[in-house]
Backbone as JSON Lines, residues from 0, in Angstrom:
{"i":0,"aa":"X","n":[25.51,-31.58,45.16],"ca":[24.36,-32.44,44.62],"c":[23.31,-31.93,45.34]}
{"i":1,"aa":"X","n":[22.03,-32.16,44.51],"ca":[20.78,-31.78,45.09],"c":[19.58,-32.85,44.82]}
{"i":2,"aa":"X","n":[18.86,-33.05,45.6],"ca":[17.8,-33.69,45.18],"c":[16.44,-33.06,45.96]}
{"i":3,"aa":"X","n":[15.41,-33.48,45.19],"ca":[13.92,-32.93,45.54],"c":[13.44,-34.27,45.8]}
{"i":4,"aa":"X","n":[12.57,-34.26,47.05],"ca":[11.59,-35.52,47.47],"c":[10.51,-34.93,47.7]}
{"i":5,"aa":"X","n":[9.2,-35.57,47.31],"ca":[7.77,-35.57,47.89],"c":[7.62,-36.89,48.6]}
{"i":6,"aa":"X","n":[6.8,-36.69,49.56],"ca":[6.74,-37.93,50.53],"c":[5.03,-37.56,50.82]}
{"i":7,"aa":"X","n":[4.33,-38.79,50.72],"ca":[2.94,-38.85,50.9],"c":[2.47,-40.06,51.51]}
{"i":8,"aa":"X","n":[1.56,-40.05,52.6],"ca":[1.35,-40.98,53.3],"c":[0.33,-40.64,54.5]}
{"i":9,"aa":"X","n":[-0.1,-41.82,55.39],"ca":[-0.96,-41.57,56.56],"c":[-0.18,-40.69,57.36]}
{"i":10,"aa":"X","n":[-0.61,-39.67,58.1],"ca":[-0.04,-38.86,59.1],"c":[0.33,-39.79,60.47]}
{"i":11,"aa":"X","n":[1.58,-39.39,60.86],"ca":[2.04,-40.02,62.0],"c":[2.64,-38.97,62.72]}
{"i":12,"aa":"X","n":[2.39,-38.9,63.98],"ca":[3.12,-38.22,65.01],"c":[4.45,-37.88,64.86]}
{"i":13,"aa":"X","n":[5.19,-38.96,64.56],"ca":[6.89,-39.07,64.6],"c":[7.49,-38.92,63.3]}
{"i":14,"aa":"X","n":[6.44,-38.53,62.27],"ca":[6.82,-38.67,60.73],"c":[7.99,-37.6,60.35]}
{"i":15,"aa":"X","n":[7.85,-36.34,61.01],"ca":[8.86,-35.31,60.66],"c":[9.72,-35.38,61.3]}
{"i":16,"aa":"X","n":[9.88,-36.05,62.71],"ca":[11.29,-36.3,63.22],"c":[12.09,-37.48,62.52]}
{"i":17,"aa":"X","n":[11.46,-38.52,62.09],"ca":[12.05,-39.41,61.32],"c":[12.7,-39.19,60.17]}
{"i":18,"aa":"X","n":[11.98,-38.15,59.3],"ca":[12.33,-37.69,57.97],"c":[13.75,-36.7,58.23]}
{"i":19,"aa":"X","n":[13.52,-35.84,59.4],"ca":[14.54,-35.16,59.59],"c":[15.75,-36.18,60.05]}
{"i":20,"aa":"X","n":[15.55,-36.95,60.94],"ca":[16.7,-37.94,61.4],"c":[17.35,-38.3,60.09]}
{"i":21,"aa":"X","n":[16.5,-38.86,59.02],"ca":[17.24,-39.59,57.91],"c":[17.99,-38.52,57.26]}
{"i":22,"aa":"X","n":[17.73,-37.5,57.07],"ca":[18.53,-36.2,56.41],"c":[19.91,-36.23,57.24]}
{"i":23,"aa":"X","n":[19.82,-36.14,58.69],"ca":[20.82,-35.68,59.21],"c":[21.57,-36.94,59.48]}
{"i":24,"aa":"X","n":[21.24,-38.27,59.3],"ca":[22.1,-39.49,59.43],"c":[22.66,-39.71,58.28]}
{"i":25,"aa":"X","n":[22.5,-39.25,56.98],"ca":[22.75,-39.28,56.08],"c":[23.9,-38.37,55.48]}
{"i":26,"aa":"X","n":[24.01,-37.39,56.46],"ca":[24.86,-36.32,56.21],"c":[24.58,-35.48,55.01]}
{"i":27,"aa":"X","n":[23.26,-35.01,55.16],"ca":[23.01,-34.23,54.19],"c":[22.63,-32.99,54.63]}
{"i":28,"aa":"X","n":[22.11,-31.85,53.94],"ca":[21.75,-30.63,54.76],"c":[20.03,-30.62,53.99]}
{"i":29,"aa":"X","n":[19.22,-30.25,54.8],"ca":[18.05,-29.77,54.32],"c":[17.99,-28.33,53.92]}
{"i":30,"aa":"X","n":[17.8,-28.02,52.45],"ca":[17.86,-26.65,52.24],"c":[16.62,-25.75,52.43]}
{"i":31,"aa":"X","n":[15.28,-26.74,52.11],"ca":[14.33,-26.28,51.99],"c":[13.24,-27.38,52.24]}
{"i":32,"aa":"X","n":[12.06,-27.06,53.09],"ca":[11.3,-27.93,53.52],"c":[9.54,-27.59,53.71]}
{"i":33,"aa":"X","n":[8.73,-28.28,53.26],"ca":[7.17,-27.82,53.7],"c":[6.61,-29.23,53.78]}
{"i":34,"aa":"X","n":[6.36,-29.54,55.18],"ca":[5.73,-30.65,55.58],"c":[4.44,-30.27,56.3]}
{"i":35,"aa":"X","n":[3.32,-31.11,56.29],"ca":[1.94,-30.67,56.9],"c":[1.3,-31.91,56.74]}
{"i":36,"aa":"X","n":[0.3,-31.79,57.75],"ca":[-1.22,-32.64,57.72],"c":[-1.75,-32.18,56.81]}
{"i":37,"aa":"X","n":[-2.65,-33.03,55.95],"ca":[-3.53,-32.47,54.78],"c":[-4.91,-33.46,55.16]}
{"i":38,"aa":"X","n":[-5.82,-33.08,56.09],"ca":[-6.84,-33.81,56.4],"c":[-6.24,-34.8,57.31]}
{"i":39,"aa":"X","n":[-6.19,-36.16,57.08],"ca":[-5.77,-37.22,58.05],"c":[-4.25,-37.73,57.34]}
{"i":40,"aa":"X","n":[-3.85,-36.87,56.13],"ca":[-2.56,-37.7,55.32],"c":[-1.49,-36.56,55.52]}
{"i":41,"aa":"X","n":[-0.46,-37.0,55.46],"ca":[0.95,-36.13,55.49],"c":[1.41,-36.0,54.14]}
{"i":42,"aa":"X","n":[1.78,-34.74,53.91],"ca":[2.61,-34.27,52.77],"c":[3.86,-33.66,52.93]}
{"i":43,"aa":"X","n":[4.69,-34.08,52.56],"ca":[6.09,-33.18,52.55],"c":[6.67,-33.05,51.09]}
{"i":44,"aa":"X","n":[7.62,-32.1,51.0],"ca":[8.34,-31.43,49.97],"c":[9.74,-30.96,50.64]}
{"i":45,"aa":"X","n":[10.71,-31.88,50.33],"ca":[12.06,-31.41,50.58],"c":[13.22,-31.04,49.56]}
{"i":46,"aa":"X","n":[14.04,-30.27,49.57],"ca":[15.07,-29.9,48.95],"c":[16.25,-30.33,49.84]}
{"i":47,"aa":"X","n":[17.25,-31.35,49.4],"ca":[18.34,-31.88,49.96],"c":[19.32,-31.72,49.7]}
{"i":48,"aa":"X","n":[20.43,-31.33,50.18],"ca":[21.78,-31.21,49.27],"c":[22.74,-32.07,50.27]}
{"i":49,"aa":"X","n":[23.84,-32.44,49.51],"ca":[24.85,-33.52,49.96],"c":[25.88,-33.93,48.71]}
{"i":50,"aa":"X","n":[27.08,-34.3,49.15],"ca":[27.9,-34.9,47.94],"c":[26.96,-36.14,47.6]}
{"i":51,"aa":"X","n":[27.64,-36.66,46.69],"ca":[26.85,-37.62,45.68],"c":[26.64,-38.92,46.45]}
{"i":52,"aa":"X","n":[27.62,-39.47,47.21],"ca":[27.42,-40.71,48.12],"c":[26.57,-40.46,49.21]}
{"i":53,"aa":"X","n":[26.57,-39.31,49.87],"ca":[25.51,-38.78,50.94],"c":[24.05,-38.78,50.36]}
{"i":54,"aa":"X","n":[24.02,-38.3,49.3],"ca":[22.57,-38.35,48.33],"c":[22.14,-39.58,48.26]}
{"i":55,"aa":"X","n":[23.16,-40.6,47.72],"ca":[22.59,-41.91,47.5],"c":[22.27,-42.6,48.61]}
{"i":56,"aa":"X","n":[22.91,-42.53,49.67],"ca":[22.63,-42.99,50.95],"c":[21.21,-42.29,51.6]}
{"i":57,"aa":"X","n":[21.07,-41.2,51.31],"ca":[19.89,-40.51,51.66],"c":[18.44,-41.12,50.6]}
{"i":58,"aa":"X","n":[18.68,-41.25,49.37],"ca":[17.62,-41.95,48.77],"c":[17.26,-43.36,49.34]}
{"i":59,"aa":"X","n":[18.35,-44.12,49.37],"ca":[18.08,-45.32,50.08],"c":[17.49,-45.51,51.48]}
{"i":60,"aa":"X","n":[17.86,-44.7,52.36],"ca":[17.22,-44.58,53.78],"c":[15.75,-43.9,53.42]}
{"i":61,"aa":"X","n":[15.59,-43.05,52.58],"ca":[14.05,-42.73,52.47],"c":[13.37,-43.9,51.9]}
{"i":62,"aa":"X","n":[13.61,-44.56,50.72],"ca":[13.21,-45.48,50.5],"c":[12.85,-46.79,51.32]}
{"i":63,"aa":"X","n":[13.77,-46.98,52.42],"ca":[13.59,-47.79,53.6],"c":[12.49,-47.25,54.53]}
{"i":64,"aa":"X","n":[12.37,-45.66,54.72],"ca":[11.37,-45.41,55.51],"c":[10.09,-45.42,54.65]}
{"i":65,"aa":"X","n":[9.86,-45.23,53.72],"ca":[8.65,-45.47,52.86],"c":[8.18,-47.11,52.84]}
{"i":66,"aa":"X","n":[9.02,-47.68,52.83],"ca":[8.55,-49.19,52.94],"c":[8.05,-49.23,54.53]}
{"i":67,"aa":"X","n":[8.59,-48.93,55.6],"ca":[8.38,-49.07,56.65],"c":[7.0,-48.63,57.2]}
{"i":68,"aa":"X","n":[6.77,-47.46,56.54],"ca":[5.42,-46.77,56.68],"c":[4.31,-46.51,55.52]}
{"i":69,"aa":"X","n":[4.61,-47.36,54.92],"ca":[3.66,-47.6,53.54],"c":[3.58,-45.76,53.15]}
{"i":70,"aa":"X","n":[4.74,-45.19,52.74],"ca":[4.48,-43.81,52.29],"c":[4.73,-43.82,50.88]}
{"i":71,"aa":"X","n":[4.5,-42.82,49.82],"ca":[4.68,-42.73,48.52],"c":[5.74,-41.81,48.32]}
{"i":72,"aa":"X","n":[6.82,-42.01,47.67],"ca":[7.96,-41.05,47.64],"c":[8.25,-41.12,46.11]}
{"i":73,"aa":"X","n":[8.4,-39.94,45.79],"ca":[9.03,-39.21,44.49],"c":[10.59,-38.68,44.76]}
{"i":74,"aa":"X","n":[11.29,-38.86,44.05],"ca":[12.61,-38.13,44.07],"c":[13.14,-37.81,42.79]}
{"i":75,"aa":"X","n":[13.69,-36.52,42.73],"ca":[14.14,-35.99,41.53],"c":[15.45,-35.26,41.84]}
{"i":76,"aa":"X","n":[16.65,-35.93,40.94],"ca":[18.05,-35.16,41.43],"c":[17.8,-33.89,40.54]}
{"i":77,"aa":"X","n":[18.06,-32.57,41.35],"ca":[18.14,-31.34,40.51],"c":[19.48,-31.12,39.83]}
{"i":78,"aa":"X","n":[19.31,-30.44,38.59],"ca":[20.56,-30.37,37.89],"c":[21.44,-29.73,38.36]}
{"i":79,"aa":"X","n":[22.62,-29.61,38.35],"ca":[23.74,-29.1,38.78],"c":[24.14,-27.55,38.09]}
{"i":80,"aa":"X","n":[23.51,-27.34,37.05],"ca":[23.63,-25.98,36.62],"c":[22.16,-25.24,37.15]}
{"i":81,"aa":"X","n":[22.38,-24.53,38.11],"ca":[21.22,-23.74,38.56],"c":[21.09,-22.48,37.91]}
{"i":82,"aa":"X","n":[19.93,-22.27,37.03],"ca":[19.47,-20.97,36.41],"c":[19.56,-19.83,37.18]}
{"i":83,"aa":"X","n":[20.32,-18.54,36.5],"ca":[20.37,-17.46,37.46],"c":[19.04,-16.93,37.63]}
{"i":84,"aa":"X","n":[19.13,-16.43,38.98],"ca":[17.96,-15.68,39.37],"c":[17.62,-14.46,38.63]}
{"i":85,"aa":"X","n":[16.3,-14.14,38.19],"ca":[16.42,-12.84,37.72],"c":[16.25,-11.82,38.48]}
{"i":86,"aa":"X","n":[16.06,-10.3,37.84],"ca":[15.75,-9.41,38.97],"c":[14.5,-9.19,39.41]}
{"i":87,"aa":"X","n":[13.55,-9.88,39.41],"ca":[12.12,-10.17,39.6],"c":[12.17,-9.55,41.27]}
{"i":88,"aa":"X","n":[10.69,-8.97,41.68],"ca":[10.82,-8.61,42.96],"c":[9.63,-9.38,43.7]}
{"i":89,"aa":"X","n":[9.8,-10.05,44.58],"ca":[8.88,-10.9,45.17],"c":[7.84,-10.22,45.98]}
{"i":90,"aa":"X","n":[6.4,-10.54,45.71],"ca":[5.37,-9.8,46.03],"c":[4.42,-11.14,46.74]}
{"i":91,"aa":"X","n":[3.75,-10.54,47.65],"ca":[2.75,-11.53,48.47],"c":[1.32,-10.96,48.09]}
{"i":92,"aa":"X","n":[0.76,-11.89,47.8],"ca":[-0.84,-11.79,47.33],"c":[-1.7,-12.5,48.52]}
{"i":93,"aa":"X","n":[-2.62,-12.1,49.22],"ca":[-3.19,-12.47,50.09],"c":[-4.77,-12.34,49.91]}
{"i":94,"aa":"X","n":[-5.39,-13.76,49.74],"ca":[-6.8,-13.33,49.29],"c":[-7.72,-13.99,50.12]}
{"i":95,"aa":"X","n":[-9.18,-13.56,50.24],"ca":[-10.11,-14.16,51.06],"c":[-11.3,-14.05,50.26]}
{"i":96,"aa":"X","n":[-12.22,-15.01,50.18],"ca":[-13.37,-14.82,49.27],"c":[-14.13,-15.95,49.83]}
{"i":97,"aa":"X","n":[-15.61,-16.04,49.37],"ca":[-16.54,-17.22,49.5],"c":[-15.98,-18.13,48.31]}
{"i":98,"aa":"X","n":[-15.99,-19.65,48.95],"ca":[-15.47,-20.45,48.02],"c":[-16.45,-20.59,46.78]}
{"i":99,"aa":"X","n":[-15.79,-20.63,45.53],"ca":[-16.57,-21.03,44.25],"c":[-15.79,-22.13,43.45]}
{"i":100,"aa":"X","n":[-14.77,-23.02,43.98],"ca":[-14.18,-23.84,43.32],"c":[-13.24,-23.34,42.24]}
{"i":101,"aa":"X","n":[-12.95,-21.98,41.83],"ca":[-12.19,-21.42,40.62],"c":[-11.5,-20.33,41.18]}
{"i":102,"aa":"X","n":[-11.32,-19.93,42.3],"ca":[-10.44,-19.01,42.66],"c":[-8.95,-19.16,42.24]}
{"i":103,"aa":"X","n":[-8.34,-20.34,42.55],"ca":[-7.04,-20.63,42.5],"c":[-6.7,-20.4,40.99]}
{"i":104,"aa":"X","n":[-7.47,-21.3,40.16],"ca":[-7.07,-21.03,38.76],"c":[-7.38,-19.57,38.24]}
{"i":105,"aa":"X","n":[-8.34,-18.96,38.86],"ca":[-8.54,-17.42,38.25],"c":[-7.18,-16.64,38.47]}
{"i":106,"aa":"X","n":[-6.55,-16.62,39.75],"ca":[-5.67,-15.95,40.16],"c":[-4.36,-16.41,39.43]}
{"i":107,"aa":"X","n":[-4.36,-17.79,39.17],"ca":[-2.95,-18.49,38.55],"c":[-3.17,-17.67,37.16]}
{"i":108,"aa":"X","n":[-4.02,-17.8,36.55],"ca":[-4.4,-17.2,35.03],"c":[-4.28,-15.7,35.2]}
{"i":109,"aa":"X","n":[-4.55,-15.03,36.06],"ca":[-4.29,-13.72,35.78],"c":[-2.52,-13.16,36.0]}
{"i":110,"aa":"X","n":[-2.06,-13.93,36.93],"ca":[-0.43,-13.68,36.91],"c":[0.19,-14.34,35.67]}
{"i":111,"aa":"X","n":[0.05,-15.66,35.38],"ca":[0.51,-16.29,34.22],"c":[0.52,-15.31,32.99]}
{"i":112,"aa":"X","n":[-0.88,-14.85,32.78],"ca":[-1.21,-14.04,31.69],"c":[-0.14,-12.8,31.4]}
{"i":113,"aa":"X","n":[0.42,-12.32,32.74],"ca":[1.38,-11.19,32.52],"c":[2.81,-11.67,32.9]}
{"i":114,"aa":"X","n":[2.9,-13.03,32.47],"ca":[4.36,-13.35,32.86],"c":[5.03,-13.09,33.99]}
{"i":115,"aa":"X","n":[4.01,-13.56,35.1],"ca":[4.34,-13.27,36.44],"c":[4.73,-14.68,37.02]}
{"i":116,"aa":"X","n":[5.86,-15.28,37.48],"ca":[6.16,-16.48,37.84],"c":[5.28,-16.72,39.35]}
{"i":117,"aa":"X","n":[4.85,-17.42,39.65],"ca":[4.31,-17.96,40.64],"c":[5.21,-18.88,41.35]}
{"i":118,"aa":"X","n":[5.64,-18.54,42.54],"ca":[6.96,-19.06,43.44],"c":[6.27,-19.71,44.25]}
{"i":119,"aa":"X","n":[5.15,-19.42,44.85],"ca":[4.46,-20.51,45.87],"c":[3.05,-20.11,46.24]}
{"i":120,"aa":"X","n":[2.56,-21.15,46.55],"ca":[1.03,-21.06,46.84],"c":[0.61,-21.83,48.22]}
{"i":121,"aa":"X","n":[-0.28,-21.4,48.82],"ca":[-1.07,-22.04,49.88],"c":[-2.33,-21.65,50.17]}
{"i":122,"aa":"X","n":[-3.33,-22.67,50.14],"ca":[-4.77,-22.35,49.94],"c":[-5.33,-23.08,51.41]}
{"i":123,"aa":"X","n":[-6.33,-22.69,51.86],"ca":[-7.19,-23.39,52.7],"c":[-8.7,-23.1,52.48]}
{"i":124,"aa":"X","n":[-9.56,-23.87,53.03],"ca":[-10.97,-23.72,52.78],"c":[-11.95,-23.84,54.09]}
{"i":125,"aa":"X","n":[-11.59,-22.96,55.16],"ca":[-12.39,-23.16,56.58],"c":[-13.6,-22.5,56.44]}
{"i":126,"aa":"X","n":[-14.56,-22.86,57.32],"ca":[-15.85,-22.15,57.46],"c":[-15.85,-20.84,57.83]}
{"i":127,"aa":"X","n":[-16.7,-19.92,57.5],"ca":[-16.82,-18.74,57.84],"c":[-17.2,-18.5,59.27]}
{"i":128,"aa":"X","n":[-16.56,-17.78,60.2],"ca":[-17.35,-17.47,61.55],"c":[-18.96,-17.16,61.4]}
{"i":129,"aa":"X","n":[-19.66,-17.57,62.43],"ca":[-20.88,-17.46,62.53],"c":[-21.57,-18.15,61.53]}
{"i":130,"aa":"X","n":[-21.46,-18.19,60.05],"ca":[-22.37,-18.6,59.45],"c":[-21.91,-19.91,59.08]}
{"i":131,"aa":"X","n":[-20.86,-20.24,58.71],"ca":[-20.0,-21.75,58.41],"c":[-20.17,-21.85,57.02]}
{"i":132,"aa":"X","n":[-20.33,-20.7,55.93],"ca":[-20.08,-20.77,55.0],"c":[-18.64,-21.04,54.4]}
{"i":133,"aa":"X","n":[-18.17,-21.69,53.39],"ca":[-17.02,-22.33,53.01],"c":[-16.34,-21.1,52.64]}
{"i":134,"aa":"X","n":[-14.94,-20.91,52.66],"ca":[-14.36,-19.7,52.52],"c":[-13.04,-19.98,51.79]}
{"i":135,"aa":"X","n":[-12.41,-19.44,50.92],"ca":[-11.43,-19.47,50.33],"c":[-10.46,-18.49,50.83]}
{"i":136,"aa":"X","n":[-9.13,-18.98,51.22],"ca":[-7.95,-18.25,51.89],"c":[-7.06,-18.72,50.97]}
{"i":137,"aa":"X","n":[-6.4,-17.7,50.48],"ca":[-4.94,-17.95,49.56],"c":[-4.1,-17.03,50.03]}
{"i":138,"aa":"X","n":[-2.81,-17.87,49.97],"ca":[-1.58,-17.0,49.79],"c":[-0.42,-17.28,48.82]}
{"i":139,"aa":"X","n":[-0.12,-16.37,48.03],"ca":[0.72,-16.63,46.81],"c":[1.72,-15.72,47.16]}
{"i":140,"aa":"X","n":[3.12,-16.4,46.54],"ca":[4.01,-15.38,46.48],"c":[4.38,-15.34,44.95]}
{"i":141,"aa":"X","n":[4.28,-14.13,44.28],"ca":[4.75,-14.13,42.88],"c":[5.91,-13.28,42.66]}
{"i":142,"aa":"X","n":[6.53,-13.6,41.61],"ca":[7.77,-12.55,41.16],"c":[7.36,-11.57,39.95]}
{"i":143,"aa":"X","n":[7.47,-10.65,40.35],"ca":[7.06,-9.45,39.18],"c":[8.23,-9.05,38.59]}
{"i":144,"aa":"X","n":[8.12,-9.3,37.39],"ca":[9.52,-8.95,36.56],"c":[9.87,-7.46,36.55]}
{"i":145,"aa":"X","n":[11.2,-6.95,36.38],"ca":[11.46,-5.57,36.71],"c":[11.29,-4.42,35.8]}
{"i":146,"aa":"X","n":[10.61,-5.18,34.75],"ca":[10.13,-4.39,33.38],"c":[8.65,-3.98,33.6]}
{"i":147,"aa":"X","n":[8.21,-4.63,34.49],"ca":[6.71,-4.51,34.79],"c":[6.47,-3.28,35.6]}
{"i":148,"aa":"X","n":[5.56,-2.47,35.21],"ca":[5.05,-1.1,36.04],"c":[4.17,-1.63,37.1]}
{"i":149,"aa":"X","n":[4.21,-1.61,38.3],"ca":[3.77,-2.08,39.62],"c":[2.22,-1.23,39.59]}
{"i":150,"aa":"X","n":[2.48,0.18,39.61],"ca":[0.98,0.92,39.75],"c":[-0.04,0.38,38.53]}
{"i":151,"aa":"X","n":[0.07,0.27,37.23],"ca":[-0.79,-0.37,36.52],"c":[-1.21,-1.76,36.83]}
{"i":152,"aa":"X","n":[-0.09,-2.53,37.28],"ca":[-0.32,-3.88,37.8],"c":[-1.43,-3.85,38.82]}
{"i":153,"aa":"X","n":[-1.16,-2.95,39.59],"ca":[-2.1,-3.01,40.96],"c":[-3.48,-2.64,40.79]}
{"i":154,"aa":"X","n":[-3.45,-1.35,39.53],"ca":[-4.94,-1.15,39.26],"c":[-5.37,-2.43,38.62]}
{"i":155,"aa":"X","n":[-4.9,-3.09,37.6],"ca":[-5.42,-4.36,36.9],"c":[-5.97,-5.49,37.96]}
{"i":156,"aa":"X","n":[-5.02,-5.7,38.86],"ca":[-5.37,-6.66,40.07],"c":[-6.65,-6.05,40.74]}
{"i":157,"aa":"X","n":[-6.8,-4.98,41.21],"ca":[-7.65,-4.49,41.85],"c":[-9.07,-4.72,41.09]}
{"i":158,"aa":"X","n":[-8.92,-4.31,39.77],"ca":[-10.39,-4.53,39.05],"c":[-10.4,-5.95,38.86]}
{"i":159,"aa":"X","n":[-9.51,-6.87,38.47],"ca":[-9.83,-8.21,38.5],"c":[-10.34,-8.77,39.7]}
{"i":160,"aa":"X","n":[-9.97,-8.29,40.91],"ca":[-10.62,-8.66,42.25],"c":[-11.78,-8.27,42.32]}
{"i":161,"aa":"X","n":[-12.36,-7.15,42.11],"ca":[-13.6,-6.61,42.21],"c":[-14.7,-7.62,41.05]}
{"i":162,"aa":"X","n":[-14.16,-7.83,39.99],"ca":[-14.89,-8.82,38.96],"c":[-15.49,-10.05,39.65]}
{"i":163,"aa":"X","n":[-14.0,-10.44,40.41],"ca":[-14.39,-11.96,40.9],"c":[-14.91,-11.8,42.31]}
{"i":164,"aa":"X","n":[-14.93,-10.93,42.86],"ca":[-15.49,-10.48,44.28],"c":[-14.66,-11.27,45.33]}
{"i":165,"aa":"X","n":[-13.28,-10.73,45.15],"ca":[-11.96,-11.42,45.9],"c":[-11.63,-10.2,46.86]}
{"i":166,"aa":"X","n":[-11.42,-10.23,47.94],"ca":[-10.69,-9.32,48.68],"c":[-9.43,-9.64,48.81]}
{"i":167,"aa":"X","n":[-8.47,-9.01,48.35],"ca":[-7.06,-9.39,48.33],"c":[-6.07,-8.18,48.54]}
{"i":168,"aa":"X","n":[-4.87,-8.52,48.54],"ca":[-3.83,-7.61,48.85],"c":[-2.5,-7.81,47.88]}
{"i":169,"aa":"X","n":[-2.09,-7.0,47.39],"ca":[-1.11,-7.23,46.61],"c":[0.31,-6.62,46.99]}
{"i":170,"aa":"X","n":[1.25,-6.94,47.75],"ca":[2.26,-6.07,48.57],"c":[3.53,-6.64,48.46]}
{"i":171,"aa":"X","n":[4.78,-6.12,48.46],"ca":[6.17,-6.69,48.33],"c":[6.43,-7.23,49.4]}
{"i":172,"aa":"X","n":[7.16,-8.49,49.31],"ca":[7.48,-9.22,50.34],"c":[8.56,-8.36,51.12]}
{"i":173,"aa":"X","n":[8.24,-8.4,52.71],"ca":[9.32,-7.7,53.59],"c":[9.86,-8.69,54.36]}
{"i":174,"aa":"X","n":[10.94,-8.72,54.39],"ca":[11.74,-9.75,55.4],"c":[12.16,-9.05,56.58]}
């Protein structure tokens, strides 16, 4: 059995250790996680696996942790039947541009219009060196369907980036 949990609250130095301890003490396995400090706040996403009684224990322990540290937690039990992964090819998209507030939407719209699944997104808005101008830095992982021709897609992506004034790379994920 699997459960997905989202945890939000004030950043605390020991929070990642405590969340990891809860998973371990409940005899569950952490399949995937992303935990980070966003400004002064903490955000975490976890996918945890265990048998039904260990998952029930995990849910209870996480609720206790939420009460102790004033965290907001949302949990969702994943369906038992996992859909079969298609033969899509993972590609990494790295983007750097001056911030305009709509780059992520424009990128998402580009890929969705071509039936390309967006698997993961990470963005930041640091100041540019020397000038301090706000920058958009984005990293996406997308899944290219096997029937989509890569060269024409690359050409469309380059044209799109030129129109949007984005400096970007679209390349296969290398493990």
